N, C-alpha and C positions, 0 to 999 in steps of 0.2 A: 231384250236379253243381251248382256255384254259378252262380246267374244274376247277371248284371251288373245294377246298379240302373238303372232307367229315368230319363230326364231329369225326369219328373214327380216321382219319388220323391226325386231329388237336390234339386229345388227345395223339396220338402216338408221334408226334413231341414235344408236350409240355412235355411229360414224359421224352423224350430223353434229352431235354434241361435241365430239372430239375436234371436228373441223372448226366449230364455233370457238371452242376453248383455245385451240392452237392458233386460229386466226386472230382471236382477241389478244393472245400473248404476243403474236407477231406484230399486230398493229401497235400494241403498247410498246414493244421493243423499238419499232420504227419511230413512234412518237417520242420516246425517250432519246433515241439517236438524233432526231431532228432538233430536240431541245439542246442536246449535247453539242450539235454543230452550230448552234446559235441561230437557227431559223426562226425561233420565237423570241428573239432578243438576245443580246450579248451576254455571255457568261464570263465570270472572272477568268483572265488569262492564266497561263501557267506561271508567269511572273507574279501575277496577283496572288496566286495560291502559295507560291514560294515566299513572297514578301507581302503578306496581307497588311493593309493599312488600318490603323486605328488611332484615334486621338490619344496621344500618350503625353502625360505631364512631363515637363523638363524638371530635373532635380538640381537644386543648389546644394552643393556638398561642402561641408566644413573640412578643415585640414585633417581631422581625425577620421573622416569618412562618414560622419553622421550627417543626416539631412537637415538643412536649415529651413527649407521650405520648398515649394514647387510653383511653377508657372503652368497654368492649365486652362483649357476650355472644358475638358472633362478631367477630373482629378484622378488620373490613372498612372500608376507606376508599375512596370512589369517586374516579376520575380521569376526565379527558376524553380524547377520541380523540387529541388532539395530545400528550397526556402519556404515550402508550404507544409504545414502540419499534416501528418497522416490522418488526423481526425477530420480534416476538411475533405481530403481525397476520399476516404472511406464513406463519410456521410453523403457526399455528392453521388457516388456510385450507387450506394444503397437506396437513395431516394429517387434519383433521376434516371439511372440506366444500369440495372443490375447485371446485364450481360455485356457491359462496356468492353471488357477485355476479350470478348469472344467474337463480336460481330465486326463487320468491315465498313462501318459507317451507317448502315441501315439494318435495323433488327426486324427482319420480316416476320419472324415468329411473334414478336411483341406487337408489331403493327397490326397483324390480322386479329390477334387477341383483343387489342384495344378497339378495333373496328366493331368486333362483336359486342363489346361492352357498350359502345356508343349507340349501337342499334337497339339495345334494350333500355336505353335511357341513362346509363351510367357514364357520364361524360369524362373522358380521360385523355391525356396527351400521349402521343406515341413517339415524339421526337427523341432521338438518342442525343447524348452529349455532343457528339460530332455534328449532328444536324443543327443543334442549338448554336454551336460554335460557328457554323456556316452562316446562320442568321445574324449572329453578332458581328461577324467580320464583314458581311455584305448585306447590310440592312435592307428590309423590304420597303417598297414605296408605300406611302399612306393612301387610304381610300381605294383599295383594290376591289374590283368586282369579283364575283364568284370564280369566273373562268381564269382571271389573272391570278387570283389567290392560289388556285389549284396548280396553275403553271409555275408560279413561284415556288410552291412546295416541292414540285418535281425538280426544279432547278437546284434547290437546296439539297435534294438527294444526290444529285450528280456532284455538287461541290463537296458534299460530305465524303463521298467515295474517293474523290481526288485528294482530299485532305488526308484520308486514311492511307493512301498510297505514298504521300509525300512526307508524312510525319509519323513518329512513334506514338504509342498510346500515352506515354508520359508527356510528350510534347503537346498532344492534343488537349489533354485535361489541364495542362498548365496554361495553354493559350486561352482555353475557355475561362479559367478562373482569373486571367488577366484582363479579359474583355467584358465580363458580366457586370451589370449595373446593380449596386446594392442600395441605391437611394441616398439621399442627403449628400449629394455631390461626391459619392464614393464609388469610383469605377475600378473594378479589379480587387482581388483579395487583399493586396497590400494596403490600399487606401481604406478598405472596409475594416480591416483589423485595427488600424489606427483610429479611424473615426468613431467606431462603436466601442472598442475595448482598449484603446491606447496601448496597443501591443504590436508585435511583429507577426507576420503570418505563420512563421514556424513555431510561435509560442502559443497559438490558440489552443485553449483547452477543449475537452469534449463538448461541454455545454456551449461555449462560445462558437465553436465550429458549427454545431448543430443549429444554433440560432441563425447564423449567416446563410447556411445551406437552406434552411427552412424559408428564408425570405424569397427564394427563387420561385416559389409558388405564387407570390404576389408581393412585390416590394412595398406597396402601400398597405395592403390588407394585413400583412404580417410584420409590419415595421415595429421594431422593439421600442422606438421612441414615441410612436403614435398609439399603438395598440399593444402594450406590454403583455397583458394576459393572453391575448390571442397569439402573440409571438411565442410566449412560453409554451402554450399548448402545441403549436406547430413544431417547436424545438423538440418536445418530447415525442412527437410523431416521428421525427427524423431519427431520434435515438432508438425508438421501437423498431424502425425499419433497419437500423444498423444491427440490432439483435437478430432480426429475421435473416439478414445476410451474413450472420456470424462474424461481424466485426466487433461485436460487443456481447458480453454475457448478460444473462438476466439479472444477476446480482449487481453488476455494474450499472445496468439500467435503473434498477430500484434505487441505487445510491444517487445517481445523477439527476433523476427526474424531479427531485424535491428541491434542487438548488435554485436560488434566484437567478435572474438574468445576468446580474452583475455588470450592468452597463457602466462604462466610463466614457460617456459620449463627448466628443469634441468636434463640433460641426466644421466641415472643411470649407474654407474660403480662400481666395487668393492671398489674403493677409495671414493665413494660418501659418504658424511656425514663428521662430524668433527672428530678430533682425529685419523687420518689415521695411524700414527706411532704406537699409542697405540693399535689400532685394529689389526695391523700386529703382534705385539709382543704377544698380547692376543691370537690370532689364533694359534700361535705355542704352547703356553701353553696348550690350550684346546685340541689340537690334541694329545699332550702327555698324558693328563689326560684321554681322551677317548680311548686311545690305551690299557688301562688296561682292561684285559678280565672280570674283576669284574664289569665293567661298560658297557658291551655290551648289545645289545637289547635282548629281550626275545627269539628271534630266533637264538641267538648266533653270530650275525654279529655286527661289530662295527658301531657306529653312524657316519654319514657323516655330518660334520659341514656345508657343502655347500648345502645340500639337505633335511635335516631332520627337519627343522623348530624349532631349539632349541631356548630357551630363555636364554640369557646370562646376568646375573645381575651383574653390576659392581659398583664400588664406585665413579666413576667419577661424578663430578658435571657439568651439562651441561653448566650453565652460566659461571662458573670459567674456563672451558675449552675454551669457546668462548673468554673470556677476555684474557687468556694466549696467544691464537693464534693471537688475535688482537694486543696485546702489542708487541709481537715479530715482527709482520709485520710492525707496525708503526715505531719502532725504528731501525730495521735492515736496512731499506731503507737509513736512515740518516747515520748510522754507516758505511755502505758499501761505501757511497760517501766519508766519512772521510778517509777511508782506501785507496781507489784509489788515492785520492788527496795527501795523505801522501807520495806516491811513485812518485809523479810528478817530472820529470827530472831525474829519476833513472831507472835502469833496474832491476825489481824484479826477473827476471829469470836468472840473472848472477850467474854462478856456481851452477845452479839447474838442470843440464842435467839429473842427476840420477833420481831426483823426477819426471821430465817430462816423462822419459822413463817408470818409474813405473806406472805413470798415464795412459800412452798409453796401457800398458799390462793389467791393471785392467779394461779397458773400455770394454763395451759390443761389440763395433765395432771390436776391436782387436780379442776378443774371437770368434766372428762370422766369421771373415776372416780366422782365424786359423782353425776353424772347416771346412771351405770350402777347406782347403788344400793349402792356399796361402803361398808362401815363405816369409821370413822376408823382402826381397827386395821389393816384390810385396806389402806387407803390408805398408812398409815405403812410397812407391809411392802413395798408396791410401791415407794415412794420410797427404800427401803433395799436394793432388789434391782437389781443391775447390768443394764442393758439397752442395746441399740444406739440411738445417737442422734447427731444432727449438731449440733455447736456452732459458734458464730461465733468466729472469731479474726481479728486484723488481718492474718494471713498467708493468710486464706481459710477457708472452712468445713472442719471436720474431722469425719470419721466416727469415732466412738469407742465404747467400751464403758464406761459410767459409771452410777453410781447417780444417779437423778434428784435426790436431795437434794444431791449434790455439784455438779450443774449449777446448782442454785439458788444455792449458795454461790459458785460460779464467776462467775455473772452479777452477784452483789452487788458483786463487786470489779472489775467492768468499767466503765470510765469512759464516760460519755455526753457528748454535745456537741450544741449547736444554734447556728445562726447565721442572721441575716437582714440584708440590705443594701437600702437604700432611697434613692431620689432625694428629698432634702428639699424641693425646690422644688414638687413636685406630689404627693408621697406615694406614687409608684409603686414597688412592691417589685421589686427587680432580682434578688435571689438569696434562696433559702429552703432551709436545710438543717435539717430538723426532728429528726434523730437520726443515729445512726451506721450503721444498716443496717435498711431498712424490712422486709426479708424476715423478720428475727428480732425486731425491736422496733418495733411499729406505732405506738406512742404519739408524737404530735407534740409536741416541746418548744418550738417557736417560739411558737405561739399558744395551744395547748390546755394546756400545762404552765406552772406558775408556780414560781419559786424566790425565796428571799431575795436581795435585790439588793446588799446590802452598801454599800460606799463609792461605788458608781455613783449612789447617791441624794444624795450630798453637794452636787452642783451645784444642786439645788433650793433648799437652804437658803442657799447663797451667792447665788443669783439674787435671792431675797427681800431679802437684806442689801444687795445692790447697788441694788435698787429703793428701799430705804430710806435711801440716801445714803452707804453705805459705799464706799470706794475699794478696789480690789485691793491698794493699797499701804498700807492701814491696818494698823498693827501691834497684835498682841494677845499678851499673855503666854501662852506655851504651857504652861499648868499646869492641873491638874484643875479642873473646873467642876461645881457642883451646881445642877440646875434644879428649882425647887420650884413649887408651885401647880397641879400637874397630877396629883394623887394622890400616890403615894409619891415622895419625892425621888429624882432621877435623877442619878447621877454616873458617867458612862462612863469606862472605862479606856482605856489606849493600846494599840493593836494591836502596837506594837513600842516601841523606845526613842524617846521623843519628842525632837524637835529642841529644843535648849536656848534659853532666853531668850525674848525677844519676836520674833515673826516676822510677816511680812505675810500678808494673806489669800491673795495669789497663791502664796506659798511653802507655806502651810498646805494649800491645795488640791492643789498639785503633789505634795506628799509625803504627802497623805491623813492629815493630823493630826487626831485625834479631839477633842482638847481645844479647839482653836480653833473647830472646827465646832460643838461643844457651846456654846461662848461665843456664837456667832452665833444659835443656836437660842434661847438664853436671851433675847437681845435682840429677836428678831422674833416668837417664839412659834410653836408647832406648828400652830395653825389656819391661819396664812398660808401655811406651807410645804405643808400637806396640800391646801389649796385650789389652790395653784399646780400641784402634781403632778396633781391631778384634772383641772384645765383642760388639762394637757399630755397627757391621755389615759390616765392610770394610775388605774384604778378602786379604790375601797375603801381609800384610804390613810388610816389612823387619825390623828387629831390628837393624837399622843403625842410627847413630846420625843425618844424613841428613834428616830423616823423619820429624824432628821438623819444617822444612821449606817446607814440602810437596813435596818431590822429588819422591814420589810414585804415581802410577796411580790409579784412582778410577772412578766409574760411577756417574753420577748425582743421579741416583736411590739410590745408597749406601750412598752417602754423605748426601742426604736429610734424609734418615733413621737414620744416625748417629746423625745429629743435632736435630732430633726429641727427643732424650734422654735429651738434655738440656731443651727443652720446656716442656717435660712431666715429670718433677720432678725426673729425673734420671732413668726413665724406658724406655728401648729401645723396640720398636715394629717394627718388620720387615714390610716394606711397603707392603700392599696388595691392589689389585685392582679388583680381581675376587671374588665375594661373593658366587654365586651359578650358576649351570647350570641346567635347566629343559628341559625335552623333550616337544614336542608340546602339550601334554596332561597335563602338569604341574607336572609330576613326577620328583622329585629332583634326579639328577644323580651325583651331586658333590656340596659340600658346604664347606666353611672354615671360621674360625674366627681368629681374631688376637691373637698372643701369646706374652704377655708382659713379659719383662725380665729386672730386675733391674741391672744396670751396674755401678751406682754411687749413693751416698747418695742424698736424696732430698736437703739437705743443700748445698752440693757441686754444684749440678745442679742449684740451685737458685743463688748462687754467680756467676756462669758462665753466667747466663742470664743477670745479672747486668753488667758484664764485656763486654758482647757482645752488650748490649745496648750502652755502652760507645763508641763503634766503630761508631755507628750511630749518637749519640748526639755530639761527639767531636773528631772524628777520620777519618779514610779513607772512611767511609761510610756516612759522614755528608751531602753530597750533596743530600741525600734522604730527609733531612729536608730543607736545605736552598735553593736548586734549584728546587726540585720537590714538595715541600710543603706537604710532607707526615709526619704529626705530630701525631705520635701514639707510644705507647711503643713497639718498634721493636728492636730486637737485630740483629746483622749481622756481616759478615766478608767478606772482599774482598780478592781476590786471583789473583796473576799475576805470571806466570811462566817465566823461563829464555827466554830472547829475546822477551818477550811479546807475546809468542806463544799462551797462553791460558789466558782468563780472566774469573774470577768466582765471583759470589756473592751468599752468603748463608744468608738467612733471617729467623728469628724466631719470632713468636708471640705465645701467649698461644693457639691459635686455628689453626694456619697454619705455616708450615715450607716449605720454598721454596728454590730450588737450580737452578742456571742458569749458563751455560757455553757458552762461545763464542770463536771461533778460526777458522782457516782455516782447510781444510781437512788434510793438511800436515803441520807439525810443522815448516818446513823450511820456510814457508810463514807466515809473522807476521807483526805487526805494528813496525815502526821504533822507535817511542818514547814511553816511559812508560806513559806519560801524556794521550796519546790516547789509548794505548794498555792495560792499567791497568783495572782490574775488575770493578772499580768504574765508568769507562766510557763505557766498552763493555758489561757489564752484569747488573749492578745495575739499569740503566734506564729502562730496560725491567720489572724488578720487580716493579719499581715505577708505570709504566703504568698499570700493572696488579693489584696491591694492591689498587690503587685509585679507580678502577672500582669495586673491591670487596667490599670495605668499603662503596661505594655509593649505593650498592644494599641491602636494608634492609631485603629482603627475605632470604639472605644468613646467616644473624644473626652472622656476624663476628664483634665482638665488639672491642672497643678501650681499653679494660681492660688491666691492667698491670699483670705481672707474680705474682702469689700469693706466699708469703713467707711461709716456713714450719710452721705448727701450733705449733710445739714444739720449735720454735724459731731458731735463727741462732747464733752459737757460733763463727763462723769465722767473724772477724772484717773486714767489707768492707767499712765502713765510714772512710775516711782517716783522717779527723779531730780527730775522736775518736781514731784512730790508733796512730796518732802522740802524742796525749795526753797520751795514755797508754805507748808508748815508752819512753816518757819523765819521767813518773812516775816510770817506771822500772829502768831507768838510775839513777834517784835520790835515789831510795831505795838501789841500788847497791853501789852508792857512799857513802851512810851513813853507810852501812855494812862494807865497806873497810876503813872508816874513812877519806874520802876525804871531 
């Protein structure tokens, strides 16, 4: 027979239970305190909490503030609270932490409720947004045992409380959304908005926001790209929870739940964005700049361009860059077809075994096989065995079965192209297209590559002649000239049928006549021409007579800089494209400004602009007017090298100087006829496509204004009627003095 407990025994047991409970709480408090003091492993310091580290992408910013692209290990760019759509904030709170604005980092009420659910088999997570932020900022180690996992969880509690003490609720939810992983190389809400919906985080709609919030339950399981139906179902769950939390009405839910996902997916890669060649060259420059110990972080370590969230401000104009890339793509399709058609019925690889062999040895495939220890015979067999590969075409990438050696031959016949445009008044580069496709061909042809410049070098010789008193109206017999005194006598030929008789310097430049150019070189000498070209930013120009016809190599970058001096009243400014670098807090780490340098008189520069305009109004560049209907005061110069291996077009306006080069990777591959291979056909049309779009955009403020003459006047006679009259008057005066 059971006896009932006496009141004394009840008090005894009650006291024991309270002792156990209070003792347990005390032990738990001591345990938490020990964790807080770091006895079970270091916790983030106060400085770490104040300045949490996370891999943050560095942004490359165009002159109008738009992002050209990013450098990253994790594609993460931070935003402020005001830059996040309320739809995201509300969806996140409704789904992940309904009492977010009430708790202090740990929601004990929710924690004990969730423990109860888990005990009855309904598995749920209990972490608050602040706790999840703590985990994002200070990631857990992998392969933790049960005790370590529990210990880590308690550490996250402590960090969460510290975060709540140091930051406002708005700052915490912003930090969370900036650090969370959305899959597909999208870290943070800004990257996710662009990758999945091609929009900004403040423009995310209800359904878009709910889709991204829903992914946090499982970025793979609820990925809208991998599992769209599952993602849509999860999105609607988020919307339903927003109704429950009174962020949404039932009517709005009924309207939104039927909408499609509406993805505008654009996978994030380091090549993502416009101007990939430019960004590649820029990255190398920045790495060199940041290697200077004087620009290290306060802790003495160098900045990491891929992790430290730098802001890189450039001179590039977003719209002009787009126009340049579009103009290249539009015309190169046509030109490539012309090129292939020109070789129809002929073997372009005849006598080119050496070039093909060089192409094989420069390929990534050859280098990889060599690294694996393959013999030359084994490599040869590999290159002659069909394999699956993806090749570039102007119609898009093509997956095909092809012998690697055939792909080498194919790419040898693929035309390449590069273009740069610059404001001559300050040297600011506005557009930079370093090649035809960065994914397939990484080599930048704007600054890193050099090619023979051909007739685009002729204006340097004419400039020296004008400086030495020649008028554009001076006439020269258009016949062969031999230049002696500089080694072997030099007698250049004509690139086509020469214009007959005596012609003016203006006409000779307009029609790119070699004989007259050689005549001027004979008068002024190669040293003066080489010195001028060097002062205009073209390095290593040899003082040989042949430089008058452009037998030296130069980059598009340097040629544009040089022509800028003509457009900028005789003042050369080295092209610049990086204005400043700031750290993520806005501290300026590097800045630079243009350095103008006079290289010729304003008067000579003005006369040269008129001569270069003559190339377009009535010379080798005239198709810019009559075919492409670009009717504006534009000066220019076409250039075509030996065997039509390189085609150039240089163009100047008072506000823009542009240079374009076209040719194959190897000079041994070229157009057969000059009519197709000349710069007027291979490069000029790309400028036409570019400048027409530039002029059509009023926001760019590129006017049709002509070059301004010097305020002090021009003593050089460039009006040929006036020049002829002066010559006749001089002849008459001389005859009278001599008594004729």
